[in-house]
N, C-alpha and C positions, 0 to 999 in steps of 0.2 A: 639625348644630344643629337643634333642634326648636322650633317656635313653637306654644305651647298657651295656653289660657285658664286663668286662676286658678280653682281649685276650692276649696270650703270646707276640705278636708283639707290644703290647702297655704298657707293664710294665714300660718301661723307661719313657714314657709320663706321666703315672700315678704318678710315684715317683717324677718326676720334678714338677708336680703340688703340691704334698704333701710338698716337700722341699721348695717351694716358698710361701706356705701359713703360715702366722704367727700363725694361730690357730691349725695347724696340730700337732699330737702327734705321737710317735714312732709306734703305732699300726695301723696307717693309711697306712704305707708302704706296698707295694704289696707283699713283701717277706713273710709276715705272712700267706698269702693264701697257698703258697707252703708248709710252715712249718706245718700248721694244717692238710692239706690234706695228706701230706706224713706221718705224725705221726699217725693220727687217722682215716683217710679215710672219714672225714666228707665232705659233699657236701657244697661248698662255692658259693656265688653269690656276686661278686664284681661289684657293679653298678656304672656307670658313667653317669653324665649329661653333654652333650656336645652341643655346638652351632650347630644348623641346618643350614648349608650353603645354603640349598635350600629354606629356609624361611618358611618351613611347621610348623604346630602346633606341640605341644608335641606329640611324637610318640615313639614307641619301636622298636629297630632295633638290630639285632645280639644278640637276647636274649640268645640263646644257642651258645656255641662255634662253630665256623665254620672254615672249612679248608681254606675258602677264607678270610684270615685275611688281614689287611691293617695297615699301620703305621699312627697313629693319631698324629696330631699336639697338643702338650700339651697346647698351648694357647687357644685351642678350648674347653678344659675341664672347666666346671663351677661348678662342684661338684662331690663328690664321697661318696659311702656308702658301706663299706665292711661288708658282712653278712655271718654268718656260721649257718648251719642248724643242730641242735642237736635234735635227735628223739629217745626216749626210753620209754618203757611202764611204767616204774616207775618214771623216772626223767622228763618226759614230752616231748612235741613237740614244739620247740621254735626256732626262728631266733634271733641270738645275734650278736651284734657288740660291742665288740669282746669277745668270751668266754675265760676263763682262765686268763684274764688280766683286769686291772682296767679301761682301756679306749678303744676308738674306736669311733663309732658313725658317724653322718653326718658331713661332711666337705664340705661347699658350699660357693660360692661367695655371694649369696643373698638368700632372703626368698623364691623366686619362685623356685630356683634350689633345695633348701632343701625340699620344699613341694613336688616337682616332684619326688625326690628320695624316700621320705617316702611313697607317693602314690603307687609307683611301688613296694616298699617293702610290702605294705599291700596286693596288688594284688597277689604277690608272696606267701605270707603267706597263703592266702586263697587257692591257688592252692596246696600248700604243706600240707594243713589241719593243719597248725600250730596254737597253741592256743594263743601264745604271741610273740610280737616283743620287744626286749630289746636293748636299745641304751645307751651306757655308755659315758657320757660326763663330762667334768669339768664345763663348762658353760652350763646352761640349754638352751633349744630351746624355746624362748619366744613365737614364733608363734604357737607352738604346744599347749600351754595352752590357748592362746588367741583365737585360731581358733577352731570352733566346727565342721568344715567340710573340708575334703580334697577331691577334685574332681580329679579322676584318668583318664586322657585321654590316649588313646592308638591308635594303628594302627587297621586296620580292623580285624586282627587276634585276637585282644584282646579288646572286646567291652568296650565302655566308661561306667564307673560306678562311682557313688559317694559314698564315705564311710563316715558315720557320726561318729565322735568321741565325744561321750557324756562324762559326768563327770565320769561315771562308766567304760568307755572304756580305760582310761589311768590314770596313776598316776606317780608321780616322787618321788623317794626315795633319800633322801640326808642324811641318818643316818651314812654314812661312810665318812671319810675325807681322802684327799691325803696329806701326810706329806712331805713338801719340804723345804730344807735348801738352803739359798743363800750363795754362797761360795766366799771367798776372792781370791786374786790372787795367793796365795801359801798356801801349807799345813802348813808351819811354822806360817803364820799369823793366820790360823784357830786354831792351837793348842794354840797360845797365847790368843785367844779370849775366850777359855774355862775357866770355874771356876776351882779353884785348886782341888776340889773334883773330877771333871770329868777327869782332867789330871792324877790324881793319879789312877783312875780306868782304864785308858788306859794303864798305865805303869805296872799295876799289872800282867797281863798275860805275859808280856815280862819278868818280874822278875821271873816268874814261869817257864821260859824256852820255852814258846810258840813262834812259828814262823809263819809268813804268807807268802803265795806265790800268785802271780797274773799270770795267764797263760791262756791256751786254752784247746784243746782236751786232752792234756797229763794229765790234772787234772780232767777229767770228771769222771773217776771211783772213785776217792777219794771223789769228790763232791757227787756222787750218793749214796755212802755208808753211808754218814752222812744224806743226805736228806731222804733216805729210812727209816732209824731208827727213825728219828725225826717225819716223817709223821705217822708212826705206833704209836708212843707215843702220838701224838695228836688225834689219832683216825680217820685219814683221809686216804682214798686210795691214793696211790702215783702216780704221773705222770710217764709215760714211760720215760726211760732214752733217748730214741730216740728224745723226744721233745727238750731237751737241746742240744743234738748233732746236730739236724737240725737247731737250732738257731745259733750255732757256725759255721755251714757250710754256712748258708745263709748270715750271717753278720760277716765274718771273721775279718774285720778291726775294728769293733765297739763293739763286744761282748767278754767278758772275764769271766773266773772263778776265784774266790778267795777262797783259802783254808787255814785254820789255823791248824797247827800241834802241837802235843805234842810228841816230838821225831819223829817217823815215822808214828804215828797214826793221821789221820785226825779227828778233833774234832768239827770243825765249817766250814761252806761253804756258798757261795753265787754266784749268777751270776749277772753281770752288762751288760747293753747294752746302748750305747750312741746314742743320737739323737739330732742334732743341739747343743744347749748349755746345755743340760740336760743329766745327767747320771742316768739311771733308774735301779732299783733293783727289778726285778720280783720275785726272790726266795732267801730265806736265811734260814739256819737251823743250829742248834748246838746240841750236845749231852748232855743230862741232867746229865749224870754221871760225866761230867767234868765242871759243872756249877760253882763249887767253884773256878775254875781257871779263870773265866770270859773270856772265849774265844770270846764271842760275842763282847766285847769291842774292842778287837784287830781286829776282823773281820770288824766291822763297821769303825774303824779308818783307816784300810787299804783301804777300798772303798773310804772314804772321801779324804784320802791322794792322791789316784790315780786320783780322780775327779779334785781336785785342781791343781795338777801338770801336768794335761793333758788339761788344759784350759777350763774345764766345769764351767759354772756359777751357776748351780743348781744341787742338788742331791735329787732325788725322792726316799724317803724311802718306798713308797707304801702306800696302804690304811690301815686304822685303825678305830676302834670305839672309839670315844672320852672317855677319862678317864679310858680306859682299860689298861692293863699292857703294851702292845706293843705301845700304844699311848704315855704313859709316858716315855717309853724307848727312843722313837724317839724325844720326846719333849726336853729331857735333852741335846740333841746335838744342840738344837736351831732351830729344824724344826718347821715350822708354818703350821697349818691346813688350807686346802682349801676344802670346801664341794664338794663331788662328786654328780653329778646329773644323776641318772640312770632312764631313761624313760621306762615305761612299757606300752605297748599298747595291750589290750585284743581284740582278734578277735571275741569274743562272747559277748562283752558288759558287762562281769561280773566284779564286783569290785575286784581289786587286793589288797590283804591285805598288809598293811605296816609291820605287825609284822612277817609274815611268812618268814622263812628263811630255807634253806636246812639244816643248822646245827640243828635248833630246831626241824625239822621234823624227824631227824634221830639220836636222842640222844641215843637210845638203841643200834642202829647199831654202833655208835661211841664207846660205852663202850665195846661191843664185839670185835670190831676191835683192840682195844688197847691190848687185851689179846692174839691175834694171834702171832705166831712166825714170825719173820721178813722175813724168807724164803718164808712163805706162802703169806704174803702181797706183796712181790715182784712179785709174779706170778698173784695174783688175783687183785692187785691194779689198774694197767693201764687199763684193760678192763672195770672197773667200772668208774675210774676217767675221762675217755674220754667223758662220758655222763653228767658230772657235770660241769656246766658253770662257777662256781666261781673259 
């Protein structure tokens, strides 16, 4: 088996492997490497485990991008692991698969391939002096908790080393859930399945004169105007608008923007990205000053209507904390929770606290941020947000 990094000539083979795997998710696609690098300049390491046609033991080849690229047969890929390196003196030094989104992680044909990829990730983290590796999964990696040792084999340039994973070295957090709704064949059937109260809530914003649009780049400015204000109100630094633009550019056929208007004013917005049978919703926002008009109800109905009528079988509302407001909002649509399993591996053997979260660590900063003018958060937000993995 060979561990190598993704080269431009092999993105097609990578994506063929992802599309053929039943356990793959949207964020395994190679396009996110370009999106994250282009938007924020983070260094990425997209690792592949491939069959060694020479029959050699596990080795490392083409670790750095080379001008001598070659075209890989996708049938020879047996596992992948996309990694992004986030390094900041406040927010930490960490390898994440994948920052800014709910999922990513190891996708492998078998346990051996998965272990080989994680072993290489551990070696890489040591070289980068990273403190933690974070892998975001729906299903946990059973062999990670069952095994106490990963042996990292390598070529002569990278000496063989064994890394012990003690109970203090890793933990799995499953306090967040992914909210997913199974869809019928049409939006008409979906509307009929709702209780009378929910149908009435969906009709309310329409009676108030709100309208929704589904589009692309032409709606980006309206999307971002709402997103920017909402993030300030939540006390969170806002993502760069370039992130959404780069998603639309990289996935032109599967990504769309949804905007709800009151007259000419955008009052709620979201982005959706399709992958296989699922429509994902990575970002949604609405303006608090229009909350009495229930624009969120029309926003989510528009996304669900689009998903049903375009043949998707599932709608992913994104992550929530059980029993909190967003969880209950998504639950009323019929979405069911699935625990997310985020694996944290400490490179220093220190215990990783279950309770620690970036939100709790920066409560004072959140309160100050909420008081800033939107024009200020628009400038200061993206340079800060790029270092926050959530």
